[in-house]
C-alpha positions in Angstrom: -21.3 88.1 56.5 -20.0 85.7 53.9 -21.6 85.2 50.4 -20.5 82.4 48.1 -21.4 83.3 44.5 -21.7 80.4 42.1 -22.4 80.0 38.4 -24.7 77.2 37.6 -23.5 73.9 36.1 -23.0 73.0 32.5 -25.9 72.8 30.0 -26.0 71.5 26.4 -26.2 75.1 25.2 -23.1 76.0 27.2 -21.3 73.0 25.6 -22.4 74.1 22.1 -21.4 77.7 22.7 -25.0 79.0 22.4 -26.0 82.1 24.3 -28.6 81.1 26.8 -29.7 84.4 28.4 -33.1 83.9 30.0 -34.0 80.8 27.9 -34.7 78.1 30.5 -32.2 75.4 29.5 -31.7 72.6 32.0 -28.4 71.2 33.4 -26.9 68.2 31.5 -25.4 65.2 33.2 -22.0 66.9 33.3 -23.5 70.0 35.0 -25.1 67.8 37.6 -21.7 66.1 38.3 -20.0 69.5 38.6 -22.6 70.5 41.2 -21.9 67.4 43.2 -18.1 68.1 43.1 -18.6 71.7 44.3 -21.0 70.5 47.1 -18.4 68.0 48.3 -15.8 70.8 48.4 -18.1 73.1 50.3 -18.8 70.3 52.8 -15.1 69.6 53.3 -14.1 73.3 53.7 -17.0 74.6 55.8 -15.4 73.5 59.1 -17.2 74.6 62.2 -19.1 77.4 60.4 -21.4 75.7 57.8 -23.3 77.6 55.1 -26.8 78.7 56.2 -28.9 78.6 53.1 -29.0 79.0 49.3 -30.7 81.5 47.0 -30.9 81.0 43.3 -32.3 82.6 40.2 -35.6 81.3 38.9 -34.1 79.5 35.9 -34.0 75.7 36.2 -30.3 75.4 35.6 -29.6 77.5 38.7 -32.4 76.0 40.8 -31.2 72.4 40.0 -27.6 73.3 40.9 -28.9 74.8 44.2 -30.9 71.7 44.9 -28.0 69.4 44.4 -25.7 71.4 46.7 -28.4 71.9 49.3 -29.0 68.1 49.5 -25.3 67.4 50.2 -25.0 70.3 52.7 -28.4 69.7 54.3 -29.4 73.3 54.1 -32.6 75.0 52.8 -33.1 76.7 49.5 -35.0 79.9 49.8 -37.4 81.2 47.1 -35.7 82.3 43.8 -34.9 86.0 43.4 -35.7 87.5 40.0 -32.8 89.9 40.3 -30.4 86.9 39.9 -31.7 86.1 36.5 -29.3 85.9 33.6 -29.0 88.9 31.3 -31.7 89.0 28.6 -29.9 88.6 25.3 -32.8 89.4 23.0 -32.4 88.2 19.4 -29.1 86.5 20.0 -30.3 83.9 22.5 -29.8 80.4 21.2 -27.2 81.4 18.7 -23.5 80.5 18.5 -20.8 83.1 17.7 -20.6 81.8 14.1 -24.4 82.1 13.7 -24.4 85.7 15.1 -21.7 86.8 12.7 -23.5 85.1 9.8 -26.6 87.0 10.5 -25.3 90.4 11.5 -21.5 90.5 10.8 -18.5 90.7 13.2 -19.8 94.0 14.8 -23.2 92.4 15.7 -22.7 93.6 19.3 -22.9 97.2 18.1 -26.5 96.7 16.9 -29.7 97.0 18.9 -30.7 93.4 19.1 -32.7 93.6 22.3 -30.0 92.9 24.8 -30.5 94.0 28.4 -28.4 97.1 29.1 -25.3 96.5 31.3 -26.2 99.3 33.6 -29.6 97.7 34.3 -28.0 94.3 35.1 -25.5 96.0 37.5 -28.3 97.9 39.2 -30.4 94.8 39.9 -27.3 92.8 41.0 -26.1 95.5 43.4 -29.7 96.0 44.8 -29.8 92.2 45.5 -26.4 92.3 47.3 -27.4 95.4 49.3 -30.6 93.8 50.5 -28.8 90.6 51.3 -26.4 92.5 53.5 -29.2 94.3 55.3 -31.4 91.2 55.9 -28.8 88.6 56.8 -25.8 90.5 58.3 -24.5 87.5 60.3 -25.2 84.6 57.8 -23.1 82.6 55.3 -25.1 82.4 52.1 -24.7 80.6 48.8 -26.1 82.4 45.8 -26.4 80.6 42.5 -26.7 82.7 39.4 -25.3 83.1 35.8 -22.1 84.1 34.1 -23.1 87.4 32.6 -24.9 88.6 35.7 -22.0 87.7 38.0 -19.5 89.3 35.6 -21.5 92.6 35.7 -21.7 92.4 39.5 -17.9 92.1 39.8 -17.4 94.9 37.4 -19.8 97.1 39.4 -18.2 96.2 42.8 -14.5 96.2 41.7 -14.3 98.6 38.8 -13.0 96.1 36.2 -10.4 94.7 38.5 -11.8 91.1 38.0 -12.6 90.4 34.3 -12.0 86.6 33.8 -14.7 84.7 32.1 -16.9 83.2 34.8 -16.6 79.4 34.7 -19.4 76.9 35.2 -19.6 75.9 38.8 -17.0 78.5 39.7 -17.0 79.7 43.3 -16.3 83.3 44.4 -16.5 84.3 48.1 -17.1 87.8 49.3 -17.1 89.1 52.9 -19.1 92.2 53.9 -17.1 94.7 56.0 -19.1 97.8 56.7 -20.2 99.1 53.2 -17.5 97.1 51.3 -17.4 93.6 49.9 -13.9 92.1 50.3 -13.0 89.5 47.7 -11.7 86.3 49.5 -11.8 84.0 46.5 -12.4 84.6 42.8 -13.8 82.4 40.1 -12.3 79.2 41.5 -12.9 75.9 39.8 -10.2 73.8 41.5 -12.9 71.3 42.7 -13.5 70.4 39.0 -9.8 70.0 38.1 -8.9 68.1 41.3 -11.7 65.6 40.6 -10.4 65.1 37.0 -6.9 64.3 38.4 -8.4 61.8 40.9 -10.3 60.0 38.1 -7.1 59.4 36.0 
């Protein structure tokens, strides 16, 4: 079983440095272009074994990313799964780093501002992956989710071995072997940089 984990494309709030959390912010034009670039890469690299289907979170930025990729690959998008939702960021959703510090100081993250607990995010992410492995043991599945959710999943699976910031439209590929998930590719955005070179 192979799972390709993807962070959604760019939004205006991403570009402005605003925490999105579970606020339903749509892709912007750059995010849509990024989704096309990844779709073209997946199409090129899939070879004789194409991807089978896509599952996304219920937020529109993930769903639109999935729809763009699915159209290029000609594969179905399954119903959204609520366990793939981004972390709920409580009172800090919609705020930039500067705005957070203005309101609560540099140690704002020490305060109880309604953020979803990291243990809870890891629990739902791991539950999703476990169920995926049980239901589709011989499939190749693309999963489109969010930066904080994916970062917590990798922390849970690999005990802080992978800690890079998860980039928009980054691709991570895992292979399930017995009870373990082997990391084949991590947080790769070469499809975005290659296209930038080609356009110059």
